[in-house]
N, C-alpha and C positions, 0 to 999 in steps of 0.2 A: 706615522700614519698606519693605523693598524688595517688588516684584512681580514675581513670578517662573510662569513657562508652563514645564512639563515633559511632550513630546511623548512619545509611548508607543504602541503598537500598536491598533488596536483590539478590544475585550473586557476589556481588562486597564486600564480606568482607574482603577475602585475599587480595583484595587491601588496603583496609583502613588499614590494620594487619600492612602491606610492609609501609605503610607512617608513621606507628606510632614509626615502629622501624628504619625509616629512623629520624623521628624528638628524639631519642633516649631512646623511652621507653623500658622499662623490662617487666616482667607478661605478656606478649601478650597473648591474650586469643580469638580465635575468634566464635564467637555467631550467633545466627539465625537475622538477620538484625541488627548487629552493633557488634564491637569489644571492649573488656575491655584490660588496662594497665596500668600502675604503672609509676608513673615519676613528676620529681619533677617541681616548675613553668614552667620554660623555655619549658619544653616538652609539657605542655598544649598549650602556646605560639605557638613555632615553627608547631604544628600541627596543631589548627584553620589556620594559615598562609599557610600551603603549603598543606593540604590535598586539593584533586581535585573531591574525589567520596565520603565524607560524608557529612552530613546534620546538627550535633549535636554534638557539645562535651558537655559532661558534669560533674561536677568536684562529686564527690558522698564523703557525710559527716556525714552519719553513716545510717545503718541497724539494722533493729532490725525486732523479732519474739513480735508481738503484740497481745494477743487473746482477749482483752474486749477493751470495748471504753475507759472506767476510763483509762486503762492501756496507751491508743495508746496518749492520754490529758497529762497524769502525765508525760509521760518519756519525750514527745515532749515539752513541758514547763520549763524542766531540761534545755535542751540545751540553749548554750550560741548563740545563733541569735544576740545578741549586738556585739556581736567581727568579724561578718561576713558582717551585711552593718549599717547605722548609720538610725536612724527613718526619718530623712529627704529624706530616698532614699523612693519611692514609691515601690510597691514589688506586685508580683499576685503569685498565687500558681497554681499546675495542678496535677490530678492524673490520672494512668493509674492501668490497672491491669488484671492478668491473674487467671484463677480459683476461687474455692470458699473461698469469704472472711470473715470475724466472724463478720462483719458490712459492713453496705454501704461505698460504695466508696465516694456518696456524701457527710455521715456523718465526714467520714473522712477527705475530702477538708475542711468541715466548722471549725471542731477540730484542723486540722493544722495549720490554718488561725487564727482561737483565740488563739492556743498556742503560735503563734509568738508573737501576737499583745500584751499579756499577757505579755511575757517574757518581753519585753520591757516596757511597763508599771513598772513593778517590780525592775528593773533595773536601771532604766533610768529618767524615771516619765514623758515620751514622749512617744505619741503612732505613730505608720509607717501606712502611709494611703496605700490602698489597691488602685492600680493604672493599671486597665486591657488596655489601651489603649496604654500607654507610658512605661511599668515599667523600672526601673534602674534595678530591682532586680529578678529572675523566680526560683522557686523554685516549684526543680519535683519530685514527688513520686511514684514511681511504687512499684504496691503489687502482689505478685504471692504466694497466700492463704494467711497464716495468717505474711508471711514473709514483710516486710517496708523496701525500701530502698529509702532514701533523696538525692536529690543532686540539686548544683546551676548550672543555665545554661550557663556555661559557654563560649560559643560561642554567646549566643542572636539571632539575625536573622538567618533563615537557610545559611547552609556557603557555600548553589548551589548558593545565590545569589552573584554576580560576582562586580554587579555595573553596568556593561554597556551596558547590553537588558534591557533597555525599551522598545524596541518595537521588539514583537515577534510574527511567523506566528502562524495560526491556528494549527499546528500539529510539534509543534518545541520541540526540545529537550529539556529538564533543561539542563543545565551547567556540574554536575555533571556526568548525562547519558550519555553526550558527550564526556568528560574526560571519561570516562569510556570503551565506545566504543574504543577509542582512544587507549590507556592503553591496552586492549587486542588485539589490532591489529599489538600492539609491538613498536607503539609510545611515547617513555616513558624516555624522558630527551634531552636534548640540542643537536639540532641534525642541518645539512645542506640540510638534505633530501627534497626534492621537496613532494606537499602535492597539492590534488584537489578534493572536493566538486561537483560534476557535478548538482547536487541538492540540493543547500547551504540553499536555505530557509534563515533564517534572521541571516546567517551566523553565528549559535554558534558553529558548528563542526571547522570552517578554525579559529574562533577565537580561541576557547581551543588548536586547534595544534600548531597555532601560539604562545599560554604563553607558553608551553611542550616544544618548541623548544627554546625558547629562555631564558629558564628559568626563568619563572615569576614565583611568587608568587600569585596565585588565588586571594588572599585576599588581594596585598597589598596597595590597595587604600582604601581600606574598613575601616571604622571609628566609624562606633556603632560598640561594641562587651559589651558581658553581665559580662566579667572579670570585666571591668573598674568600675560597679557598688559596688562593695566590698571591702572592705576593706584591701584584702589581695593581693590586683592587685599591682603589681612593674612597675611604668612607665618607669623606667629609664631601667629596664631590658628589658622592650618592645621595647623600641627603639631601643635597641643595635640590638635585633634582627631583627626589620625592618630596618636596615641599614644594615644589614650581607645579608639581601636578596636583596632590590636595588644594591647591590654592584654585586650581582650575574646577574642579569639583565642586569646591564651595560656591564658585562663581556660578554654576549654572544647573547645580541639582535641584532647586524650584524653580526651577522656569520650564521642568518639562511637563508635558499633556499627559494624558489621563493612557494609559498602559495596563491592560487587562485581557487573564487567560482563562482559557473554558476548556474542561474535561467532562465526557462522563464518568470518567472512574473516579470518585470520591477520594480514593486511598492515593492516586498519582495524583488528586489536587492538595493533600496535604502534604505529599512527599514535596511538590513546589513550594508551597507557602513556609517548609523548613526550609529550603532551600535557599527562596528571597530574603528567608531572615538574615540567617547568615552570612548573605553577602553586603550585610551592614548598609544597605541603602531604603529608601523609602520610595510612593508611590506607584506600584503595583496591587494589582487587584488580580487574585484566583477564588471563581468560583466554580461549583459543580453544575455541568449543564450539558448535554446532548446535542448535537448540531442542528437538527431538525428542530428541537425546541428552543434555539437561542433564538432573543429578541436584543436589540440593540438599546443598551442604555442611552438616557435622555444626553448625558455628557457626553456622545460619542454622535450624534446627530450633526451636528452643528460644525462638527468636524471636518479637516481632512488626514485624511490618516496612509496607513498601511496593514493589511492583513497580510500577514504571512506564517506559513505550519509548514508542518511534516506530517503529513498523511500517515496512515498506513500503506506498503509496499505492496505486502499481497504479491511475493518472490512464486510460489507456486501458481498454477494457471486457477485452481480451486479456490484457493483464498483473492487471487486478482478480480477474477468475475462477481466474488459479492463484494470487493470492493470498489465497484461501478456505482452504484447507489450511492455509496459515502461522497462520493466527489461528486454526484451529481447534487447530492443534498448541497455540497458547498459553494459551485456555483449558483445553484438558487438563492442560498445565503447572501451570496458577494449580489447577485444581480438587484435580489429586489429591498437589501436595507444598506447597502453603501454602495451603491455603483458609481459614486463618485471619489469613491479611493481606489486606490491599488491592492491587487493580489499576487501574489508572488511567493511558490511552493517549491517544493523541491521531490522528484519522486524521479524512480530509473526506469517507468515507462510512460513515453510520450502518451502512448495512449489512455491513460490512465487521465492524462491531461484531457482528452478529447472528451471524456465523460463530463467535462465539466459544461460543456457546450457551450464553450466560449475562446474565442480565437487570442491565442497567446501572440502579444505583439514581439516579443525578445527572448529569449532562452539563453542559458552558461551553463558548460558544463560544469561538473561537480563530482568530487569521490567525495560516499561516505562512508565510513569504515571499510575503504577499499570496493564497496560498490559501488560503479561507475550511475552517477545520477544527473539529471537536470534539474536546475532552477527554472522555471517557468513564469512569467509575468503576464499580467493581464489588468486592465484598466479600461476605462469607458465601455462598459460591454453591452449598453444600449447602441452603441454607435457598431460595433463587432459582434455579436453574439447572433444575431440572424441576419439574412444576407434580405433586404426591404426590396432590391432589384432581383427581380427572376430572371437567369437564364430562360430561353427555347424550351429545352428538354425541362426544365424544372415548369414550366407553365405547361408542359405536356402532363406531366408527373400529379399535378394543382388538380388537371381537367380529369383525371382520371381518378382521384380520390373522391372530387365533387358526383363524378358521374354514381363510382361504388355507391358512395352513403347517400344517394336517392335509392337505388335499385334495391340495397341490404335494409336500409331504414326503413322503407315499407313492408319487407318481408318481418325484417324483427316485431313491427308494433302490431301487426298481423300475427304472431305467434307467441308474442308476450316474450320475448329474447329480447334481454338487456343488456348483454355480452357478447361481441361477436366480430370476426376476423374481418376488418374493414379492408383489407388490401395484403395480398403477396406476392412480392418481386412480378407483380403484373407486368413493366416495363424492365426490359432489362438491364439500363442504367440507374435504376432508381431498386436494388434488391433489398429488398425491408418486407418485414412482417410485420402490420400493425394489427393491432387487436383494441377493439374499441371498449371501454369498460362503463358501462352504467351510465353513458352521455357524458362522461367528466375527465376518466384520464385516457392516454395513448400509452400503450406498450409498444417499444419502437423498437425492433430488433432488426440488427444490420446484420445481415449474411457477411460473415468478413470477404472483404477484396482480396483477390489471387495476389500471388506477387506483382504478376504482369501492370498491373494497373496502377498508377501512379497515386499515394497515397494523398497529396494537396488534391489532385480531385477528388477524391475517395471523402476524404473531409468536406469538401466544399456542397459535393453533392446532400452529405447529411445535413448540415446548414439550410440548405435551401429547401430540403425537404421537410426540417421543420419549421421553418418560414412555413411550407405551404399546409402544413396540418393545422398552424396554427389560428392559418385564414379561414380556411374551411371550416374546421370544425369551431370555429369562434371561442377557442380557449387559451389558457394565458401557458405561456412555456413551460412554469412550474410543472402543468398537468401532462406534460409528455416525457415518457421515465425511456431514455435510451440504453440499448444494451448492444455488445456485440457477438454475435453468435457464432463460435468456431467449430469445424470440423476436428478432432482431434483423432488421432491413433495411440495402441501400445496403452501405459500405465495412464495417460493424460485423455482416456479418451471420457468422452462428458456421460454423464450413467444420470438417468433422470431419479430424481430422487435424494442427490447425492448432496451431503450437506455441506454447500459452499462458504458457512461461517459457523463459529463456535459461539449463538447467541442465540437469544430466545428465536423464534422464527417469524415472528409478528409482534413486533415492541410499538406499547404508544407513540404516535408519532409518523409509522408507517399505516396502520391499521386502515385498510380501507377494506369496504362492502360489497360486496358481487349477491346480485339474488339469480337463482335458478331453480324453477319446477315447485316454487314457493318456501325452498331452505334459502339460508343464507351463508355466506362461505367468505371466510377471511383472507386476505389479500396481501402479499407483500410484493410490491412492484420496483422495487429497488436491489435487494440482496441476493439474488438468484437470479439465475438464466430462466425458470419457470416462474409462473405467480402465486403458484398454489392451485390454480384450477385449471385443468385442463380441455380448452373450447371445441374441441372436435370430437368429444366422446360424449357433447349433449344428449344427441336423440338414445345413445345405450343407458346411459345414469337417469333419463326417463322412465326408460322400460325398464329398468331395475326397479324403480320405484311404483311404478303401476303393477309389478308381479309379483313383488316380497310381501306382499300381507300374508302372516303366518307361518312363514316360511324361515329357516335356518340359514343364512346369508354367509359370505364367507370371500375375504376382499383381500387379496395376494400382491402384491409390489405395489400397495395401495399409496402409497405419495401420501395425499394429506387428506386421505381418507373423502371424499366430495361424493364417493359411489357409497360409502356406508351411510356416510348423514342422509342420501336419498332412498336408502333402503329401509334406514331405523324409520324415516319419516313415511313410506306408504304401506308403512304396521307390520316389518319383518320380525318374526318370533323372538331371534335372537341375531345376533354381527358379529362376527370375528374377523379383526382386520390385524395384516401381518405387513410388516417393513420392517428394513432390515438398517434403517436409520433415527435415532432417539429424537433427531428434531423433528422428523416428520409425524413418527407416532405421537409427541406431544400436538404437534399441530393439530393433529386429526382430531382429539381428547379435545380440544378446543374451539374447533367446529362444530363437535359434537354437542358441548357446553353449551355453545352460541346459541343455537337449538333445542336448547332445551330435552336433551334424547339421552339421557345418564339412565344408571342403574346394571347390577350385576347382569342383566342379558348382553351388554356389550363389552365385550372382551377386547384387547389389544395387547398383542406382541410387539418386538423389538427385537428381531431374529432373520438370518438368511432363511430366505423364505425355503429352498430345498431342502435344509436342517429342519423345518419346523414340519415340513411335511413328511417328512420320511419315518417322526416319529407320530405325526398326528393319526390319530384312530377314530375318531367321532367324524361324522356325513353331513353333507350339508345339498338346501333342496337348490340354493342361487349360487354358484362359483363367478367372480370376475376376473381373471387372469391378464393383466397387462406390463409384461415385463419389460423391463429395458433392451435397446438393441444389442448391448455390450455393455457389461461390468467387470471392476476389479472388487473383489471380494475383502473386505480389510483383513475378513477375521484368518483368510484359508491364502493360499498360494495360486490356487487355479482364479482363472477368469470365465464369465457367463458371456457366451455366445449366442445370440438368441436361434441364428439358423441351425449353429451344429448341436446345442443342447432341447430344442425346444421339445422334440421326440420327448424326450427324458420327462421334461418338466409338464409336459399332456399326461403323461402315465400316471405321474405321481398324485397331482390333482385330480384323476379320475378316479381315484381308490377313494376320493374323499367326499365323489358326488354320490348321494342317495340315489336308487332307483326311481325315478319319472323327474328327474333332476335335472338343471339345463349350467353348462358351462359355457361362458362369453370369453372367450382367445381373443386379444388382439394385440398386436406392437406395430410398430412406427417403421420399420425397415424397409426401403423402397424394391427391393431386391426380393424378399422373402417371401419362399414358396415352403407352402405345407407339405411335410411329409410323413404327417401323422396320418394314419390311414385303420379301422378297424370295423370289422362286421358288428359287433355289440353295441355301436354306437352310431346315432344318425349324426350327418356331420354335414353343415350348410354356410356356405357362406355367405355372407350380408353385408359384405362393405359398402357397396353402395345405397344401401339403408342406414349403415350407420353415421354416413359421414354427409353432416350438413349442409345447409345450402351456402352460406359462408365458405365453408372451405372443397366446395365443387372442383374449383379452379385448381385446387393447390395439389403439385404431384405427389401422389403415395403420402399423404399424410397419417394414414393408417390403414390397416386390411381387420378384417374382422369378423370371425366364425362364431355359430351354434352348435356346439356340443351335447345331445341331449342322449341321453341315457334313459331307454323305455322302462318303463312301471312294471311290475311285479304280476 
């Protein structure tokens, strides 16, 4: 009876153990990072052919306690290596170790090679060659303290390589990781259930799903094997096991259900098709389609099936914030189009899963390329997504929301305001900010709970909050856009206007329109912390529109250029817009074009505002300066801090202010104190006027000053 050890990624050892048992193994034992078992040659063959999660299979040839260099070499030189392979077979040795060994692993590796070579010369008169590039035989040694275990590499190259994936995307799952995700999802045998991956990338999940559904052995077409390099191999037995696998595949391949993959990138869809064609199977369809436009085909609507996907992760905070909208779209797609299916996804951050606005019913740990991840499983969202019976605290929130809607709705209608702040952490247990856009959409910002607050309770409050919002405002859950706003410090501090994703700011499908003071503004409620329109500056923007006729207007730290749009709409002679991010310069231009405000009199600069001001020689009648509280400049090693740097910033800006002109200076730092003073300028704080009615109860939303330059 042979002893085997199958190596596999962490957290799937139980799956590998089940595969060993299915191959006919006995004495199956799970260890960290693998499973050991016993079986004859056929068991080893079947495991190699059928395992979907293991990465290697090793055949143990001996284990000894060896406490000296002399004993190590002497013991190994007595082993009958010539019975395992021939002198014509190139070999290579490898060693791994844990704990404290009696001598160096480097020495042990050298002596292992010497013992094998010397044994061959003594017994056969021939010397086998060491072949590190393309060996026929791999001898593996694993040391635990002074115990050395020796193996022949039974499988050869990693078992995750199925042979079909020559092309892969930048964040593709390994084949065995994809298979583990599917097995955890219950996709574990021949089936006619349907399958869909809405973000398929290079197609690995779809192809692995097709292999499982059609009962196809993952290694059916593989030709290079470690066991073919040693004398114990039985080609007749191997061919019989291969034929059995082919017959199983032929019996099931035409009975699988529809399997479809979609991706927004046409290049990776072509890559997925190429990989699938190389796999030699049929029955999978790949199409180019972003998830926000995805409509379920008729052949899936009446099916029961699985949605499984590997969404982008966003390791950096900036990327993660931008991804919340993508996860939200996935949740909407699931709940609105395939609510009777199951959804399973892999993510390194459970909070991204929360962005789906659905409660997971199970989760599994799974490593992906060394990154600890979770596989989250969702089903029956109509039962799990919203809390229908509200707690007493949630009823209080619901009542407060209704009260705010009555009061602010009346004010908004009277003042022709169509988008406003409806709620801002009025109740301590419901620490949200809710912006109500055009009577159609809620931008729901959860202020991140402190570590002292139980995460499960925080998630429950969000679910209850969404349920109350939908009830009071009479909107669908898909009209609620949920994000979490965190306070960050140092290099990860949130910067107003920072590009959260390298993508067009307002893509087709995300494009929503808000109205203000007779102009239209493009919103993106999914991909950024902010939406493209700061509602608290509504009075300032209206004043700019009403006082810009015939004037040269300058907008610094312009974000999406809403002040520029209203200045131009108010008849400004010229507008100049400066922001450090290309994304927001493009957004500004789109807002201007959308309002038919084009021409050479409107200039746009993507540049650090300090750098631009230092070289600017023109003067302006009206300047809007609304810098962030804190930012890191990608082009410089320095950082910007509003309290520390505002005096220099104002002084540079005033050099561009024409006599008789006005500088509007504001910022959102709650503890800000204006330290700029000058006898040359009239300085007047106008914060109480500039904060609109819907932000009156918000602590320190912004502070604002008018700084005027007397005329000649």
